[in-house]
N, C-alpha and C positions, 0 to 999 in steps of 0.2 A: 503493500500499499505505500502510496506517495504522501509525504508530509509536505505540504504547501501552505505558507503564510503569506498573506497580503495585509500589507500595513496600507489603511484607506484613510481618507477624511469624508464627511458627509457631503462635501459642496463639489468633490472632485470630478470632473468628466473622465479623464483617464483611469481613475478608479473604477467607475462604471465600466469602460472599455476593457479593462483587464478582466474583471468578474466575470463579464460576458463573453469572453475569450474562453475563459477557463472552463466556464459553464458548457458552452458550445462543444467543448472538449471531452466532456464529460468526467472533468475533474473537480474532486472535493478539494474544498480549502477552508483554512481557517482565517477569517476577516478579522484585523485587529484595527478598531475605529481610535484614532489618535489624536480625534478633535481635543480632547481633554488634556492629553500630554504630546504635544506635537514634538517640543524640544527635548523631552526624555527619550522619543523614539528616535530622533536625528543622532542623539549622542550615543544611546545604545548601539544602534546599527553602523554608526561609523566607527566605534571601538571595534565591534565584532567582525567587521568585513575591511578594515582598513582603507574605508572610502569616507569621502566628504559627502554626507545625506543630507540633503535639504528640501526634497518633495516627495510627494506619494503619487501615486502608488510605490511600494517597496515591494518586491516579490522574491520569497526564498523557495526554492523548491529542494527537497531533500539536502538541505544543508548547504546548496550553491545559490551565489547570489547571482539572481538576473538581473536585477535592476529595476525599471519603470515599464509601463505599458510598451513603449515603441520596442525596448529590448525585448520583452517578452514575444511582441507581435514577429519582430526579426528571426527569433530563435524558433518561434513555429513555421514562419515561411521557409526557412533555410532547412529544415528537418533537424536543427541541433536541438530543440526541445525534446525531441523521444530520445535523446542520450541520456539525458539526465533523470528521466522518468524510469520507474520500477515497471 
């Protein structure tokens, strides 16, 4: 089973697109709404993945940092998404 975490905010159109893409692929994910602690999410993920994170969505699949919606879409279109899925 895949472990997919999607960090979102309630007003983000790219968050909606990311969730739609994952759902269309029949992939279950855990949504973490960060409206109440956006800065905490940025700090935690920046530390964990060694990247400066300042936007949502942030997508992690099976421990692999994917990035945002456009990164997810590019991985899907190129076939690289299959490589990190179980």
